[in-house]
OpenMM code with the backbone's topology and positions (N, CA, C; nanometers):
from openmm import Vec3, app, unit

residues = "MET MET PHE LEU GLY LEU TYR GLY LEU LEU MET MET ARG ILE GLN LYS LYS ASP ILE SER ASP GLU THR GLU LEU ALA MET GLN THR PHE SER ASP LEU MET ALA ALA LEU SER GLN LYS TYR HIS ASP ARG GLU GLU GLU GLU LYS SER GLU TRP MET".split()
positions = [
    Vec3(-6.6334, 8.3607, -9.2243),
    Vec3(-6.5871, 8.3315, -9.3570),
    Vec3(-6.6645, 8.2134, -9.4160),
    Vec3(-6.6866, 8.1119, -9.3339),
    Vec3(-6.7610, 7.9959, -9.3837),
    Vec3(-6.9045, 8.0337, -9.4169),
    Vec3(-6.9632, 8.1216, -9.3342),
    Vec3(-7.0999, 8.1647, -9.3614),
    Vec3(-7.1088, 8.2341, -9.4963),
    Vec3(-7.0089, 8.3166, -9.5274),
    Vec3(-7.0084, 8.3860, -9.6563),
    Vec3(-6.9988, 8.2869, -9.7714),
    Vec3(-6.9170, 8.1855, -9.7547),
    Vec3(-6.9048, 8.0829, -9.8580),
    Vec3(-7.0348, 8.0089, -9.8795),
    Vec3(-7.0993, 7.9691, -9.7701),
    Vec3(-7.2260, 7.8975, -9.7819),
    Vec3(-7.3358, 7.9876, -9.8372),
    Vec3(-7.3338, 8.1148, -9.7998),
    Vec3(-7.4299, 8.2106, -9.8548),
    Vec3(-7.4075, 8.2265, -10.0058),
    Vec3(-7.2816, 8.2348, -10.0459),
    Vec3(-7.2496, 8.2447, -10.1882),
    Vec3(-7.2989, 8.1234, -10.2651),
    Vec3(-7.2832, 8.0052, -10.2069),
    Vec3(-7.3328, 7.8830, -10.2700),
    Vec3(-7.4843, 7.8883, -10.2840),
    Vec3(-7.5525, 7.9328, -10.1801),
    Vec3(-7.6980, 7.9462, -10.1863),
    Vec3(-7.7389, 8.0406, -10.2990),
    Vec3(-7.6695, 8.1535, -10.3093),
    Vec3(-7.7017, 8.2502, -10.4146),
    Vec3(-7.6773, 8.1906, -10.5534),
    Vec3(-7.5699, 8.1132, -10.5683),
    Vec3(-7.5428, 8.0495, -10.6972),
    Vec3(-7.6526, 7.9498, -10.7324),
    Vec3(-7.7008, 7.8769, -10.6324),
    Vec3(-7.8084, 7.7805, -10.6583),
    Vec3(-7.9379, 7.8516, -10.6954),
    Vec3(-7.9684, 7.9605, -10.6263),
    Vec3(-8.0891, 8.0369, -10.6572),
    Vec3(-8.0824, 8.0901, -10.8000),
    Vec3(-7.9639, 8.1354, -10.8409),
    Vec3(-7.9452, 8.1907, -10.9753),
    Vec3(-7.9249, 8.0815, -11.0803),
    Vec3(-7.9305, 7.9564, -11.0352),
    Vec3(-7.9152, 7.8401, -11.1226),
    Vec3(-7.7832, 7.8423, -11.2009),
    Vec3(-7.6772, 7.8853, -11.1326),
    Vec3(-7.5441, 7.8864, -11.1933),
    Vec3(-7.4776, 7.7512, -11.1718),
    Vec3(-7.3858, 7.7183, -11.2615),
    Vec3(-7.3107, 7.5937, -11.2478),
    Vec3(-7.2178, 7.6030, -11.1272),
    Vec3(-7.2095, 7.4929, -11.0531),
    Vec3(-7.1233, 7.4857, -10.9351),
    Vec3(-7.0284, 7.3687, -10.9565),
    Vec3(-6.8997, 7.3968, -10.9494),
    Vec3(-6.8001, 7.2918, -10.9749),
    Vec3(-6.8005, 7.1885, -10.8622),
    Vec3(-6.7494, 7.0714, -10.8949),
    Vec3(-6.7387, 6.9653, -10.7941),
    Vec3(-6.6490, 7.0085, -10.6786),
    Vec3(-6.5425, 7.0833, -10.7111),
    Vec3(-6.4509, 7.1301, -10.6073),
    Vec3(-6.5211, 7.2253, -10.5109),
    Vec3(-6.6052, 7.3121, -10.5658),
    Vec3(-6.6801, 7.4059, -10.4814),
    Vec3(-6.7788, 7.3305, -10.3936),
    Vec3(-6.8481, 7.2338, -10.4514),
    Vec3(-6.9425, 7.1523, -10.3737),
    Vec3(-6.8708, 7.0820, -10.2590),
    Vec3(-6.7537, 7.0268, -10.2873),
    Vec3(-6.6766, 6.9565, -10.1842),
    Vec3(-6.6317, 7.0525, -10.0746),
    Vec3(-6.5834, 7.1698, -10.1137),
    Vec3(-6.5397, 7.2693, -10.0151),
    Vec3(-6.6563, 7.3127, -9.9271),
    Vec3(-6.7712, 7.3364, -9.9873),
    Vec3(-6.8875, 7.3806, -9.9107),
    Vec3(-6.9381, 7.2697, -9.8187),
    Vec3(-6.9273, 7.1447, -9.8623),
    Vec3(-6.9662, 7.0331, -9.7761),
    Vec3(-6.8725, 7.0248, -9.6563),
    Vec3(-6.7444, 7.0505, -9.6794),
    Vec3(-6.6469, 7.0525, -9.5705),
    Vec3(-6.6810, 7.1622, -9.4703),
    Vec3(-6.7128, 7.2825, -9.5205),
    Vec3(-6.7543, 7.3923, -9.4326),
    Vec3(-6.8782, 7.3526, -9.3531),
    Vec3(-6.9746, 7.2945, -9.4215),
    Vec3(-7.0998, 7.2557, -9.3567),
    Vec3(-7.0753, 7.1524, -9.2469),
    Vec3(-6.9922, 7.0534, -9.2770),
    Vec3(-6.9606, 6.9500, -9.1778),
    Vec3(-6.8895, 7.0096, -9.0564),
    Vec3(-6.7967, 7.1018, -9.0804),
    Vec3(-6.7244, 7.1659, -8.9708),
    Vec3(-6.8193, 7.2478, -8.8839),
    Vec3(-6.9084, 7.3218, -8.9469),
    Vec3(-7.0041, 7.4023, -8.8702),
    Vec3(-7.0975, 7.3131, -8.7888),
    Vec3(-7.1370, 7.1999, -8.8449),
    Vec3(-7.2220, 7.1064, -8.7714),
    Vec3(-7.1479, 7.0504, -8.6502),
    Vec3(-7.0209, 7.0168, -8.6675),
    Vec3(-6.9413, 6.9639, -8.5562),
    Vec3(-6.9233, 7.0690, -8.4474),
    Vec3(-6.8950, 7.1923, -8.4870),
    Vec3(-6.8791, 7.2998, -8.3888),
    Vec3(-7.0103, 7.3266, -8.3152),
    Vec3(-7.1206, 7.3213, -8.3870),
    Vec3(-7.2515, 7.3417, -8.3244),
    Vec3(-7.2804, 7.2329, -8.2222),
    Vec3(-7.2470, 7.1094, -8.2568),
    Vec3(-7.2698, 6.9984, -8.1645),
    Vec3(-7.1836, 7.0133, -8.0397),
    Vec3(-7.0571, 7.0528, -8.0575),
    Vec3(-6.9692, 7.0736, -7.9415),
    Vec3(-7.0240, 7.1836, -7.8512),
    Vec3(-7.0725, 7.2914, -7.9118),
    Vec3(-7.1300, 7.4011, -7.8344),
    Vec3(-7.2523, 7.3520, -7.7570),
    Vec3(-7.3395, 7.2780, -7.8235),
    Vec3(-7.4594, 7.2256, -7.7585),
    Vec3(-7.4212, 7.1322, -7.6432),
    Vec3(-7.3262, 7.0442, -7.6673),
    Vec3(-7.2819, 6.9513, -7.5623),
    Vec3(-7.2253, 7.0270, -7.4421),
    Vec3(-7.1464, 7.1308, -7.4686),
    Vec3(-7.0875, 7.2098, -7.3603),
    Vec3(-7.1970, 7.2811, -7.2811),
    Vec3(-7.2947, 7.3366, -7.3500),
    Vec3(-7.4054, 7.4042, -7.2819),
    Vec3(-7.4823, 7.3066, -7.1935),
    Vec3(-7.5091, 7.1877, -7.2442),
    Vec3(-7.5803, 7.0869, -7.1656),
    Vec3(-7.4976, 7.0436, -7.0450),
    Vec3(-7.3676, 7.0308, -7.0636),
    Vec3(-7.2786, 6.9922, -6.9541),
    Vec3(-7.2793, 7.0987, -6.8444),
    Vec3(-7.2705, 7.2242, -6.8842),
    Vec3(-7.2723, 7.3328, -6.7867),
    Vec3(-7.4068, 7.3399, -6.7150),
    Vec3(-7.5140, 7.3155, -6.7880),
    Vec3(-7.6470, 7.3190, -6.7289),
    Vec3(-7.6611, 7.2088, -6.6230),
    Vec3(-7.6063, 7.0902, -6.6529),
    Vec3(-7.6183, 6.9789, -6.5585),
    Vec3(-7.5306, 6.9995, -6.4348),
    Vec3(-7.4237, 7.0772, -6.4475),
    Vec3(-7.3384, 7.1050, -6.3319),
    Vec3(-7.4108, 7.1908, -6.2292),
    Vec3(-7.5026, 7.2733, -6.2725),
    Vec3(-7.5741, 7.3637, -6.1830),
    Vec3(-7.6951, 7.2976, -6.1179),
    Vec3(-7.7309, 7.1801, -6.1631),
    Vec3(-7.8499, 7.1136, -6.1074),
    Vec3(-7.8133, 7.0117, -6.0058),
] * unit.nanometer
topology = app.Topology()
chain = topology.addChain("A")
for resn in residues:
    res = topology.addResidue(resn, chain)
    for name in ("N", "CA", "C"):
        topology.addAtom(name, app.Element.getBySymbol(name[0]), res)
């Protein structure tokens, strides 16, 4: 769902459509959450890798 929202924002920017402040804030929240989840995934992968060595 977040990917669809961010994709929609990208399409709006490409089409040079106006984007409300509320939409920008929501998309920034999605982006921040995805970054945090990505970091947790990366940390977990590194932790598992170090357990096997």
